[in-house]
ROKOL-627074 format. One record per residue (C-alpha): residue number from 1; residue in three letters; x, z, y. Coordinates in pm, whole numbers, padded with zeros to 5 digits, always signed. Last residue first. Layout:
! ROKOL-627074
n: NUM&res: ALA&u: X&w: Z&v: Y
...
This chain:
! ROKOL-627074
n: 108&res: ALA&u: +01262&w: -04467&v: +01566
n: 107&res: PRO&u: +01037&w: -04491&v: +01261
n: 106&res: LYS&u: +00691&w: -04346&v: +01308
n: 105&res: VAL&u: +00616&w: -04034&v: +01107
n: 104&res: ALA&u: +00277&w: -04046&v: +00939
n: 103&res: ARG&u: +00063&w: -03742&v: +00984
n: 102&res: VAL&u: -00067&w: -03554&v: +00684
n: 101&res: ARG&u: -00399&w: -03398&v: +00763
n: 100&res: PRO&u: -00434&w: -03024&v: +00739
n: 99&res: ALA&u: -00654&w: -02891&v: +00459
n: 98&res: ARG&u: -00996&w: -02774&v: +00569
n: 97&res: ARG&u: -01023&w: -02436&v: +00724
n: 96&res: GLU&u: -01163&w: -02134&v: +00544
n: 95&res: THR&u: -00834&w: -02039&v: +00380
n: 94&res: VAL&u: -00621&w: -02038&v: +00695
n: 93&res: VAL&u: -00805&w: -01822&v: +00948
n: 92&res: ARG&u: -00970&w: -01659&v: +00647
n: 91&res: ALA&u: -00639&w: -01492&v: +00560
n: 90&res: ALA&u: -00641&w: -01300&v: +00889
n: 89&res: GLN&u: -00996&w: -01181&v: +00825
n: 88&res: LEU&u: -00899&w: -01063&v: +00477
n: 87&res: MET&u: -00589&w: -00888&v: +00612
n: 86&res: ARG&u: -00796&w: -00699&v: +00871
n: 85&res: ASP&u: -01056&w: -00606&v: +00608
n: 84&res: ALA&u: -00784&w: -00469&v: +00376
n: 83&res: GLU&u: -00638&w: -00275&v: +00669
n: 82&res: ALA&u: -00977&w: -00124&v: +00754
n: 81&res: ARG&u: -01033&w: -00034&v: +00388
n: 80&res: LEU&u: -00698&w: +00146&v: +00368
n: 79&res: ALA&u: -00759&w: +00326&v: +00697
n: 78&res: ALA&u: -01105&w: +00440&v: +00584
n: 77&res: VAL&u: -00975&w: +00563&v: +00248
n: 76&res: GLY&u: -00692&w: +00746&v: +00425
n: 75&res: GLU&u: -00932&w: +00907&v: +00672
n: 74&res: ASP&u: -01143&w: +01034&v: +00380
n: 73&res: THR&u: -00820&w: +01178&v: +00241
n: 72&res: LEU&u: -00631&w: +00994&v: -00030
n: 71&res: ASP&u: -00462&w: +01191&v: -00306
n: 70&res: TYR&u: -00110&w: +01312&v: -00375
n: 69&res: TYR&u: +00032&w: +01500&v: -00671
n: 68&res: ARG&u: +00354&w: +01686&v: -00614
n: 67&res: ARG&u: +00611&w: +01743&v: -00888
n: 66&res: ALA&u: +00853&w: +02029&v: -00846
n: 65&res: ARG&u: +01152&w: +02010&v: -01076
n: 64&res: GLY&u: +01252&w: +02241&v: -01362
n: 63&res: ASN&u: +01152&w: +01996&v: -01633
n: 62&res: VAL&u: +00808&w: +01966&v: -01474
n: 61&res: VAL&u: +00701&w: +02222&v: -01214
n: 60&res: LYS&u: +00355&w: +02141&v: -01088
n: 59&res: GLU&u: +00210&w: +02092&v: -00742
n: 58&res: GLU&u: -00147&w: +01982&v: -00682
n: 57&res: VAL&u: -00369&w: +01819&v: -00420
n: 56&res: VAL&u: -00111&w: +01713&v: -00164
n: 55&res: ARG&u: -00297&w: +01526&v: +00106
n: 54&res: LEU&u: -00295&w: +01168&v: +00225
n: 53&res: LEU&u: -00418&w: +00981&v: +00535
n: 52&res: GLN&u: -00370&w: +01292&v: +00747
n: 51&res: GLU&u: -00107&w: +01123&v: +00969
n: 50&res: ALA&u: +00137&w: +01397&v: +00860
n: 49&res: THR&u: +00049&w: +01313&v: +00498
n: 48&res: LEU&u: +00112&w: +00942&v: +00563
n: 47&res: ARG&u: +00449&w: +01027&v: +00719
n: 46&res: ASP&u: +00554&w: +01257&v: +00433
n: 45&res: LEU&u: +00436&w: +00999&v: +00178
n: 44&res: ALA&u: +00632&w: +00724&v: +00357
n: 43&res: ALA&u: +00951&w: +00933&v: +00359
n: 42&res: TYR&u: +00886&w: +01014&v: -00008
n: 41&res: LEU&u: +00847&w: +00647&v: -00094
n: 40&res: THR&u: +01158&w: +00530&v: +00085
n: 39&res: GLY&u: +01369&w: +00802&v: -00074
n: 38&res: ALA&u: +01230&w: +00723&v: -00420
n: 37&res: ALA&u: +01314&w: +00354&v: -00387
n: 36&res: MET&u: +01014&w: +00131&v: -00348
n: 35&res: ARG&u: +00966&w: -00197&v: -00526
n: 34&res: ILE&u: +00682&w: -00392&v: -00367
n: 33&res: ARG&u: +00670&w: -00758&v: -00465
n: 32&res: GLY&u: +00616&w: -00683&v: -00836
n: 31&res: GLY&u: +00261&w: -00818&v: -00851
n: 30&res: SER&u: +00165&w: -00594&v: -00561
n: 29&res: LEU&u: -00070&w: -00380&v: -00770
n: 28&res: GLU&u: +00196&w: -00328&v: -01039
n: 27&res: GLU&u: +00469&w: -00232&v: -00792
n: 26&res: ALA&u: +00229&w: +00004&v: -00616
n: 25&res: ARG&u: +00135&w: +00157&v: -00954
n: 24&res: LYS&u: +00500&w: +00215&v: -01051
n: 23&res: ILE&u: +00598&w: +00375&v: -00720
n: 22&res: ILE&u: +00278&w: +00583&v: -00711
n: 21&res: ALA&u: +00351&w: +00705&v: -01066
n: 20&res: TYR&u: +00698&w: +00815&v: -00952
n: 19&res: GLY&u: +00548&w: +01009&v: -00662
n: 18&res: HIS&u: +00268&w: +01193&v: -00840
n: 17&res: LEU&u: -00082&w: +01048&v: -00868
n: 16&res: PRO&u: -00429&w: +01146&v: -00749
n: 15&res: GLY&u: -00730&w: +00917&v: -00795
n: 14&res: ASP&u: -00846&w: +00559&v: -00839
n: 13&res: ILE&u: -00760&w: +00451&v: -00483
n: 12&res: LEU&u: -00421&w: +00622&v: -00504
n: 11&res: ALA&u: -00212&w: +00310&v: -00564
n: 10&res: ALA&u: -00389&w: +00151&v: -00267
n: 9&res: LEU&u: -00236&w: +00413&v: -00038
n: 8&res: ALA&u: +00116&w: +00337&v: -00165
n: 7&res: PHE&u: +00030&w: -00034&v: -00149
n: 6&res: TYR&u: -00067&w: -00015&v: +00218
n: 5&res: SER&u: +00228&w: +00206&v: +00303
n: 4&res: GLN&u: +00468&w: -00045&v: +00148
n: 3&res: GLU&u: +00301&w: -00332&v: +00333
n: 2&res: ARG&u: +00338&w: -00155&v: +00665
n: 1&res: MET&u: +00017&w: -00088&v: +00855
């Protein structure tokens, strides 16, 4: 799973949000590492919706523009948790080992 998709899904863990709120929440959750442009986000939301990881739960017109609210599907929750578990296992490869020994370099 792409990091941007992961954080877009993670942004919705507490409930539905509209696109701009997803951008801001993903940035917050990632400590500022993820900064999605609107075009990038909406392409990802369309793909995640097509993959049935998200669904549109509400549409409102705000200031003359349609605003869609997205929420995780059960499949989206499962995919997000599976990815979090995968990353945790990958991190354990490093974090659960003792620190590497420093090897002295012999002069030539």
